[in-house]
TIRO-582762 format. One record per residue: z, y, x of N, C-alpha, C in turn. Coordinates in nm, 4 decimals. Layout:
REM residues N
BALUM         nz         ny         nx        caz        cay        cax         cz         cy         cx
BALUM          Z          Y          X          Z          Y          X          Z          Y          X
...
END
This chain:
REM residues 51
BALUM         nz         ny         nx        caz        cay        cax         cz         cy         cx
BALUM    -1.5564     0.4812     0.8818    -1.4150     0.4504     0.8531    -1.3945     0.3637     0.7451
BALUM    -1.3168     0.2585     0.7584    -1.3100     0.1599     0.6493    -1.1988     0.2215     0.5453
BALUM    -1.1997     0.1475     0.4331    -1.1206     0.1949     0.3296    -0.9859     0.1793     0.3583
BALUM    -0.9425     0.0671     0.4395    -0.8114     0.0473     0.4920    -0.7574     0.1674     0.5675
BALUM    -0.8381     0.2061     0.6621    -0.8074     0.3230     0.7444    -0.7924     0.4375     0.6642
BALUM    -0.8735     0.4741     0.5764    -0.8633     0.5946     0.4770    -0.7385     0.5875     0.4038
BALUM    -0.7038     0.4642     0.3532    -0.5816     0.4486     0.2637    -0.4602     0.4728     0.3593
BALUM    -0.4637     0.4137     0.4777    -0.3439     0.4340     0.5716    -0.3238     0.5874     0.6004
BALUM    -0.4184     0.6459     0.6203    -0.4059     0.7971     0.6508    -0.3652     0.8767     0.5413
BALUM    -0.4194     0.8487     0.4096    -0.3663     0.9066     0.2848    -0.2223     0.8907     0.2472
BALUM    -0.1923     0.7580     0.2656    -0.0637     0.7057     0.2450     0.0394     0.7773     0.3394
BALUM    -0.0060     0.7902     0.4678     0.0938     0.8613     0.5569     0.1148     1.0058     0.5120
BALUM     0.0131     1.0705     0.4680     0.0395     1.2107     0.4247     0.1093     1.2167     0.2954
BALUM     0.1065     1.1203     0.2131     0.1700     1.1189     0.0815     0.3207     1.0751     0.0884
BALUM     0.3474     0.9763     0.1618     0.4748     0.9094     0.1777     0.5521     0.9494     0.3034
BALUM     0.4885     1.0105     0.4135     0.5580     1.0328     0.5262     0.5749     0.9294     0.6339
BALUM     0.5031     0.8125     0.6073     0.5166     0.7016     0.6971     0.4013     0.6076     0.6694
BALUM     0.3753     0.5377     0.7779     0.2526     0.4383     0.7525     0.2815     0.3218     0.6463
BALUM     0.1800     0.2786     0.5736     0.2148     0.1795     0.4805     0.2280     0.0384     0.5465
BALUM     0.3040    -0.0332     0.4765     0.3253    -0.1733     0.5144     0.1946    -0.2534     0.4984
BALUM     0.1632    -0.3494     0.5753     0.0309    -0.4220     0.5417     0.0227    -0.4755     0.3950
BALUM     0.1202    -0.5170     0.3337     0.1037    -0.5480     0.2025     0.0622    -0.4508     0.1017
BALUM     0.1236    -0.3292     0.1428     0.0770    -0.2015     0.0502    -0.0780    -0.1760     0.0729
BALUM    -0.1189    -0.1820     0.2042    -0.2673    -0.1690     0.2185    -0.3550    -0.2669     0.1535
BALUM    -0.3089    -0.3950     0.1582    -0.3723    -0.4980     0.0914    -0.3914    -0.4756    -0.0619
BALUM    -0.2758    -0.4411    -0.1123    -0.2656    -0.4097    -0.2603    -0.3714    -0.2998    -0.2989
BALUM    -0.3871    -0.1995    -0.2227    -0.4552    -0.0913    -0.2519    -0.6126    -0.1079    -0.2246
BALUM    -0.6450    -0.2086    -0.1392    -0.7799    -0.2166    -0.0893    -0.8485    -0.3394    -0.1292
BALUM    -0.7770    -0.4349    -0.1862    -0.8302    -0.5668    -0.2331    -0.9161    -0.5347    -0.3664
BALUM    -1.0084    -0.6425    -0.3983    -1.0809    -0.6121    -0.5221    -1.0249    -0.6482    -0.6484
BALUM    -0.9071    -0.7191    -0.6339    -0.8265    -0.7683    -0.7619    -0.6836    -0.7469    -0.7319
BALUM    -0.6094    -0.7264    -0.8424    -0.4538    -0.7024    -0.8210    -0.3928    -0.8397    -0.8150
BALUM    -0.2939    -0.8626    -0.7467    -0.2298    -1.0028    -0.7487    -0.1458    -1.0182    -0.8789
BALUM    -0.1101    -1.1433    -0.9018    -0.0291    -1.1683    -1.0162     0.1195    -1.1357    -0.9846
BALUM     0.1440    -1.1468    -0.8705     0.2962    -1.1355    -0.8270     0.2979    -1.0813    -0.6895
BALUM     0.3871    -0.9794    -0.6766     0.4200    -0.9278    -0.5388     0.5572    -0.9659    -0.5140
BALUM     0.5740    -1.0336    -0.4222     0.7185    -1.0905    -0.3827     0.7559    -1.0323    -0.2606
BALUM     0.8283    -0.9107    -0.2659     0.8799    -0.8403    -0.1329     1.0267    -0.8136    -0.1556
BALUM     1.1144    -0.8110    -0.0656     1.2502    -0.7739    -0.0823     1.2644    -0.6328    -0.1295
BALUM     1.3772    -0.6031    -0.1879     1.4155    -0.4756    -0.2427     1.4223    -0.3720    -0.1065
BALUM     1.3749    -0.2546    -0.1477     1.3826    -0.1506    -0.0394     1.2720    -0.1456     0.0635
BALUM     1.1694    -0.1963     0.0353     1.0515    -0.1970     0.1421     0.9228    -0.1420     0.0734
BALUM     0.9384    -0.0637    -0.0335     0.8156     0.0136    -0.0857     0.7461    -0.0533    -0.1962
BALUM     0.8018    -0.1167    -0.2738     0.7309    -0.1693    -0.4041     0.6898    -0.0492    -0.4951
BALUM     0.7770     0.0472    -0.5022     0.7402     0.1679    -0.5821     0.6258     0.2398    -0.5305
BALUM     0.6364     0.2611    -0.4024     0.5245     0.3355    -0.3283     0.3936     0.2556    -0.3434
BALUM     0.4154     0.1266    -0.3423     0.2876     0.0493    -0.3396     0.2224     0.0659    -0.4864
BALUM     0.3061     0.0516    -0.5896     0.2616     0.0730    -0.7304     0.2039     0.2042    -0.7524
BALUM     0.2688     0.3113    -0.7015     0.2241     0.4522    -0.7342     0.1161     0.5032    -0.6570
BALUM     0.1255     0.4679    -0.5223     0.0168     0.5124    -0.4472    -0.0939     0.4268    -0.4185
BALUM    -0.0776     0.2820    -0.4463    -0.1930     0.1921    -0.4175    -0.2661     0.1917    -0.5293
END
């Protein structure tokens, strides 16, 4: 099982819904991005807290 699949399952349990692709990338990439440019209301806080 890949780290992306493990994260998606864990995120589903914690947040009650599947992660957006950018949330999975944030959690599973080797380095953090300098900027996350996404619209309001699509999970930035969940990305930062759960990622």
